C-alpha positions in Angstrom: 0.0 0.0 0.0 1.3 3.4 -1.0 0.1 7.0 -1.3 -2.4 7.3 -4.3 -3.6 3.6 -4.1 -7.3 3.1 -4.2 -8.7 0.5 -1.8 -12.0 -0.7 -0.5 -12.6 -0.9 3.3 -15.5 -1.1 5.7 -15.7 1.6 8.4 -15.6 -0.3 11.7 -15.9 2.6 14.2 -15.9 6.4 14.5 -13.6 8.8 16.4 -14.1 12.5 17.0 -14.0 14.7 14.9 -16.1 12.6 12.4 -13.2 10.3 11.5 -14.1 6.8 10.3 -11.7 4.0 11.1 -11.3 0.9 8.8 -8.6 -1.7 8.2 -6.7 -2.8 5.2 -4.1 -5.6 5.4 -4.3 -5.2 9.2 -3.4 -1.5 8.9 -5.6 1.2 10.4 -7.0 3.7 7.9 -8.5 7.1 8.9 -11.2 8.6 6.6 -13.1 11.8 7.1 -16.8 12.3 6.6 -18.0 8.7 6.5 -20.2 6.7 8.9 -19.7 3.5 10.8 -20.9 0.5 8.9 -20.3 1.9 5.4 -18.2 0.1 2.8 -16.3 2.7 0.8 -13.8 3.1 -2.0 -11.1 5.5 -1.0 -7.7 6.8 -2.1 -4.7 6.8 0.3 -3.6 10.4 1.0 -1.1 9.7 3.8 0.9 6.5 4.4 3.1 6.8 7.4 3.9 4.3 10.0 2.3 6.4 12.7 -0.9 7.3 10.7 -2.6 6.4 7.5 -5.3 8.5 6.0 -7.5 8.2 2.9 -10.1 10.3 1.1 -13.5 8.8 0.4 -14.2 8.5 -3.3 -17.4 6.4 -3.3 -19.8 4.9 -0.8 -20.2 1.3 -2.1 -22.6 0.2 0.6 -24.6 2.2 3.1 -24.4 1.4 6.8 -27.2 -0.8 8.3 -27.8 2.1 10.7 -28.7 4.6 7.8 -32.1 5.6 6.6 -33.3 7.9 3.8 -32.3 11.5 4.1 -35.0 14.1 5.0 -33.2 16.9 3.2 -33.5 18.0 -0.5 -29.8 19.2 -0.4 -28.4 15.8 0.7 -25.3 14.9 -1.2 -24.5 18.4 -2.3 -24.3 20.5 0.9 -21.5 19.6 3.3 -23.4 20.7 6.4 -25.1 17.7 7.9 -23.0 14.6 8.0 -25.4 12.6 10.2 -28.7 13.3 8.3 -29.0 9.6 7.3 -28.9 8.4 10.9 -31.9 8.4 13.2 -32.1 11.0 16.0 -31.2 8.2 18.5 -28.5 6.8 16.2 -26.7 10.1 15.9 -26.7 10.6 19.7 -25.1 7.2 20.1 -22.5 7.9 17.4 -21.5 11.2 19.0 -21.2 9.6 22.4 -19.1 6.7 21.0 -16.8 9.1 18.9 -15.9 11.3 21.9 -15.5 8.3 24.3 -13.1 6.6 21.9 -11.1 9.8 21.6 -10.5 9.9 25.4 -10.1 6.1 25.7 -7.3 6.0 23.1 -5.6 8.9 24.9 -5.6 6.7 28.1 -8.0 9.0 29.9 -10.6 6.6 31.3 -13.1 9.3 32.4 -16.7 8.2 33.4 -19.1 9.4 30.7 -22.6 10.4 32.0 -24.3 10.0 28.6 -25.5 12.5 26.1 -28.5 14.9 26.4 -30.6 15.5 23.3 -31.4 18.9 21.9 -35.0 20.0 22.7 -35.4 20.8 19.0 -33.9 18.8 16.2 -35.2 20.9 13.3 -35.2 24.7 12.7 -33.2 25.2 15.9 -30.4 27.6 14.7 -30.5 31.2 15.7 -27.6 32.2 13.4 -26.4 31.1 10.0 -23.5 32.2 7.8 -23.9 31.7 4.1 -21.5 32.2 1.2 -21.8 33.7 -2.2 -20.1 31.8 -5.0 -20.7 29.4 -7.9 -21.5 25.7 -8.0 -19.2 25.3 -11.0 -16.3 27.5 -12.2 -17.7 30.7 -13.8 -21.2 29.4 -13.3 -24.2 31.4 -12.2 -24.4 33.1 -8.7 -25.2 30.9 -5.8 -26.0 31.8 -2.2 -25.8 29.0 0.3 -23.2 26.5 1.8 -20.0 25.1 0.5 -20.4 21.9 -1.5 -19.4 18.8 0.3 -15.6 18.5 0.4 -15.0 21.6 -1.7 -13.6 25.0 -0.6 -14.6 27.1 -3.6 -18.0 25.6 -4.8 -21.2 26.9 -3.3 -24.7 25.3 -3.5 -28.1 26.9 -2.8 -29.7 25.6 0.5 -33.0 27.5 0.5 -34.8 24.4 1.9 -32.4 23.8 4.8 -34.1 22.1 7.7 -31.8 23.6 10.4 -33.4 27.1 9.9 -37.0 28.3 9.9 -39.0 29.7 7.0 -37.9 33.3 7.6 -34.3 32.4 6.9 -35.4 30.6 3.7 -37.4 33.6 2.5 -34.5 35.9 3.2 -32.0 33.6 1.5 -34.2 33.1 -1.7 -35.0 36.8 -1.9 -31.4 38.1 -1.5 -30.2 35.5 -4.1 -32.9 36.5 -6.6 -32.2 40.2 -6.0 -28.4 39.9 -6.5 -28.9 37.8 -9.7 -31.5 40.3 -11.1 -29.2 43.2 -10.4 -26.2 41.3 -11.8 -24.1 41.7 -8.7 -20.6 40.2 -9.0 -19.4 37.6 -6.6 -16.0 38.1 -4.9 -13.2 36.0 -6.4 -11.0 34.4 -3.7 -8.1 34.1 -6.1 -8.1 37.5 -7.8 -9.7 39.4 -4.9 -11.9 41.2 -7.4 -15.7 41.3 -7.0 -18.3 42.3 -4.5 -20.5 39.7 -2.8 -18.8 37.5 -0.1 -21.1 36.3 2.7 -24.6 36.7 4.3 -25.1 36.5 8.0 -28.6 36.1 9.5 -29.4 36.0 13.2 -32.9 35.4 14.5 -33.8 35.4 18.1 -35.6 32.1 19.0 -37.5 33.8 21.8 -38.3 37.3 20.6 -38.4 36.8 16.8 -36.0 39.8 16.1 -33.9 39.4 12.9 -30.5 40.9 12.2 -29.1 40.7 8.7 -25.4 41.4 7.7 -24.2 41.5 4.1 -20.5 40.9 3.9 -19.1 42.4 0.7 -16.1 44.3 -0.6 -16.0 48.1 -1.0 -15.4 47.7 -4.8 -17.8 49.0 -7.4 -20.3 46.6 -8.7 -19.6 47.2 -12.4 -16.9 48.6 -14.8 -18.6 52.0 -14.7 -17.8 52.5 -11.0 -21.4 52.1 -9.8 -21.7 51.7 -6.1 -24.0 49.2 -4.3 -27.5 50.7 -4.0 -28.0 50.2 -0.2 -31.4 52.0 -0.1 -32.9 49.6 -2.7 -31.5 46.6 -0.9 -33.0 47.7 2.5 -36.4 48.4 0.9 -36.5 44.9 -0.6 -35.7 43.3 2.7 -38.1 45.2 5.0 -41.0 44.5 2.6 -40.5 40.7 2.8 -43.4 38.7 4.4 -41.8 37.4 7.5 -43.1 36.0 10.8 -40.3 37.7 12.7 -39.3 41.3 12.6 -36.1 42.7 10.9 -34.5 45.1 13.5 -31.2 45.7 11.8 -29.6 45.5 8.3 -25.8 45.9 8.1 -23.2 46.3 5.3 -20.0 44.7 6.5 -17.2 46.3 4.5 -15.0 43.3 4.0 -11.8 43.7 2.0 -9.9 41.1 4.0 -7.9 38.4 2.3 -9.2 35.5 4.4 -12.6 33.9 3.7 -14.3 35.1 6.8 -16.8 37.7 7.9 -14.7 40.6 9.1 -14.4 44.4 8.9 -16.2 47.4 10.1 -19.9 47.7 9.3 -22.4 50.4 8.3 -25.9 50.2 9.8 -28.2 50.6 6.8 -31.4 50.1 8.8 -32.3 49.9 12.5 -29.6 48.7 14.9 -26.7 46.3 15.1 -28.0 44.0 17.7 -31.0 41.9 18.7 -32.5 40.7 22.0 -32.5 37.0 22.9 -33.8 35.3 26.1 -32.3 32.5 28.2 -34.3 31.3 31.2 -35.7 34.5 32.7 -32.8 36.7 31.5 -32.6 39.0 28.5 -29.4 39.3 26.4 -28.5 42.0 23.9 -26.5 40.1 21.2 -24.5 42.4 18.9 -23.5 41.4 15.3 -20.1 40.0 16.1 -20.7 38.7 19.6 -20.7 35.0 20.3 -23.9 33.5 21.4 -24.9 29.8 21.4 -26.6 29.0 18.1 -29.2 26.8 19.6 -31.2 28.8 22.2 -33.2 26.0 23.8 -30.2 23.8 23.6 -28.1 26.4 25.4 -30.6 26.4 28.3 -30.3 22.6 28.5 -26.5 22.9 28.3 -26.1 25.6 31.0 -28.6 23.9 33.3 -26.8 20.6 33.1 -23.4 22.3 33.6 -24.4 24.4 36.6 -26.1 21.4 38.2 -22.6 19.9 38.6 -21.7 22.8 40.9 -24.9 23.4 42.9 -23.1 24.9 45.9 -22.5 28.5 44.8 -24.0 30.3 47.7 -21.6 33.0 49.0 -18.8 32.1 46.6 -16.7 34.1 44.1 -17.0 32.5 40.6 -14.8 33.2 37.5 -16.5 33.0 34.1 -13.6 32.7 31.7 -14.1 33.2 28.0 -17.4 34.8 29.0 -18.7 36.0 25.7 -21.9 38.1 26.2 -22.0 37.0 29.8 -24.6 34.3 29.6 -23.1 31.8 32.1 -21.9 34.5 34.4 -25.3 36.1 34.8 -27.0 32.8 35.3 -24.5 32.0 38.1 -25.0 35.5 39.6 -28.4 34.4 40.9 -26.6 32.1 43.4 -23.0 33.3 43.7 -21.8 36.2 45.8 -19.7 37.7 43.0 -19.0 36.7 39.3 -15.9 38.0 37.4 -16.1 37.4 33.6 -13.2 37.7 31.2 -13.5 37.9 27.4 -11.1 39.1 24.7 -13.7 40.2 22.2 -14.5 43.9 23.1 -17.9 43.9 21.4 -19.0 40.9 23.5 -17.8 42.5 26.7 -19.7 45.6 25.9 -22.8 43.5 25.3 -22.2 41.6 28.6 -22.1 44.9 30.6 -25.3 46.1 28.9 -26.9 42.8 29.6 -26.1 43.0 33.2 -27.9 46.4 33.4 -30.8 45.0 31.4 -31.2 42.2 33.9 -30.6 44.4 37.0 -27.6 42.3 38.1 -25.2 44.0 40.4 -22.8 41.3 41.5 -21.1 40.7 38.1 -18.0 42.4 36.6 -16.8 41.8 33.0 -13.2 42.5 32.0 -11.9 42.7 28.4 -8.6 41.1 27.4 -6.7 37.9 27.0 -7.7 35.5 29.8 -4.1 34.6 30.8 -3.0 38.3 30.8 -6.0 39.5 32.7 -5.7 36.8 35.3 -2.2 37.9 35.9 -3.3 41.5 36.5 -6.2 41.0 39.0 -5.8 40.1 42.7 -9.2 38.5 43.3 -9.2 34.8 44.1 -12.1 32.6 43.1 -13.8 29.8 44.8 -15.2 28.2 41.6 -14.0 28.6 38.0 -16.1 28.0 34.9 -14.4 28.1 31.5 -16.1 28.0 28.1 -13.3 28.6 25.6 -13.4 28.8 21.8 -12.6 25.7 19.7 -8.8 26.0 20.2 -9.3 25.5 24.0 -7.6 27.3 26.9 -4.1 26.4 25.9 -1.3 25.5 28.3 -0.5 28.9 29.7 -4.1 29.7 30.6 -4.7 26.2 31.9 -1.7 26.3 34.3 -2.8 29.8 35.5 -6.4 28.5 36.1 -5.0 25.6 38.1 -2.7 27.9 40.1 -5.8 29.2 42.0 -6.2 25.8 43.7 -10.0 25.9 43.6 -11.8 22.7 44.5 -13.8 22.6 41.3 -13.2 23.6 37.6 -16.2 23.4 35.3 -15.1 23.1 31.7 -17.7 23.6 28.9 -16.3 22.8 25.5 -17.4 22.9 21.9 -14.3 20.8 20.8 -13.6 17.5 22.6 -10.1 17.4 21.1 -9.0 20.7 22.8 -10.8 19.7 26.0 -8.7 16.5 26.0 -5.5 18.5 25.6 -6.4 20.9 28.4 -7.4 18.1 30.7 -3.9 16.6 30.2 -2.3 19.9 31.3 -4.7 20.3 34.2 -4.0 16.7 35.3 -0.3 17.6 35.6 -1.4 20.5 37.9 -3.2 18.2 40.2 -6.7 18.1 38.8 -8.6 15.0 37.9 -11.6 14.8 35.5 -14.4 13.4 37.5 -17.1 13.1 34.8 -18.0 14.1 31.3 -21.5 14.8 30.0 -22.3 15.5 26.4 -25.0 17.7 25.0 -26.2 17.5 21.4 -26.5 21.2 20.5 -26.2 20.6 16.7 -28.5 17.8 15.5 -27.7 16.2 12.2 -24.1 17.5 12.3 -21.0 15.9 13.8 -20.5 18.6 16.4 -21.2 18.1 20.1 -20.8 20.1 23.3 -19.0 18.6 26.3 -19.2 19.4 30.0 -16.4 18.2 32.2 -16.1 18.6 36.0 -12.6 18.6 37.3 -11.6 18.4 41.0 -8.5 19.2 42.9 -7.0 15.8 43.8 -3.4 16.6 44.9 -0.9 19.3 45.5 1.8 19.7 42.9 
C-alpha cells in the first residue's frame, strides 16, 4: 500500500471529529466524513507508520444504521454529515466518537451519557452563508460550500436547520443579486463584491439581524456603487413571521474567507435581543452566542447542576462571551468575574447586566491569561467555556494555580478539551465526569461538560 492507491474498506468505528476507522491488510486507515458500517472506496492520501489517511471516493454500501435523508440538499451541501442516521443513532454515534477519543488517549473518564437537543429541526438562531458558484464561472449561488469543496457553493434554500424566515431571506437576496447582476467576490483575484450573508434570528423574541459581507469595490466597470437603499427596501418589505430590526453592510476587503471588517448600519440597529431562562441578552452582530437557544438552556442547566453549591462564593466565568453563564451564576454566587477578549462581546455583557438588573457581576476585556495575571481577586469556583482552540497550556496552568476545588469546563471541541485536561492533570486536577449535550443535531458537532476536581498538591 502506498500513497495514491485506491482501496475498499469497511468503516468499523468512529472517532471524533467525524473520523471513520477501517482496516486494510491489518493497517488502520482514517477517513473523514464517513459513517460506521459503510463500505467505501477510498484513495490513500497519507501513508506513514504512525498514521494512514484516505479520502473517500465512493460509498459502495450504506451502513445498516442509515435511513433515507430528509433533506433536499443531501449529497451536495457539506453541512449535515449525520442526516441519514436516526435521531437516536446520531446521539449514540457522537457519544461513542468522543469516548473513543478519550479512551485512546488513556483517559478513562466516566461518561454520563448525552443529552438530546430540545429541537432537532429549525433550531439555529444564526447562520452564515457564502456567495459563489457551483461550477467554475457558473451562475451566482448563495448557500453553503459543496461537500468536500472549498470554492464551490450550492443553494440551500430548503435547509431544515433554519426556519422559514431564513429561507425567505435567502431566496429573496439570491434573486435580488442575480436580477441586479451583482458580481461575486473571487477568492483568487480578490476582485468582485459579494462575499457572505449572516442572518441572526432570536428564537424567543423573533427579532432578525441581517449582515451583508461584501467588498467596497464598485459593482460594475462604470464604477457604480451598491444601492443600499434599494437593498434595504427589498428586505423590509418581505413577508416574515419575525421582525427585521437591523440590516448591516459589512465592508469586508480582507484576504481570508471570513466575515470581518467594520460595518455600516443601513437600517435599524446592530443587535437583537434574545432570552435565556428569565434573562434578556443583547446580542450584537459580532458577539458569540450559542446558536441553539433552547439547547443552550439545557447545556447551562446541566453544567451548573454539577456545581450546585455557589452560595456566598466568588466565581470566575472565563471566555465569558456576552456573559450568559456568568449572569446565570450570579443568581446564586456572591460575585462573578467574567473575562473575554472580544471587546464587542464584553460591551454587550455589561449592557446585559444592566438589562437584567444584576449588580454582582463584573466583565473585563482582554486575553484571559494576561487579565488573570493583572487582577488580585481569588475565586472559589472557576467556569471556562473557551473557543474551539481551547484554553491552551499557559491559561490552563494559570487557572489551576488558584487551587479551587472545582473547575467546570464547557467545550465545543472535545479534542482541545482533552489537551487541556492533560495539562490540568499535571497540575493536580482530575476529570471526575463528562456529560455530552447535542447542540447541533444532524451534524457531527457536540458540546462537552467536564467537571474537574483538585486531587493533589503539585
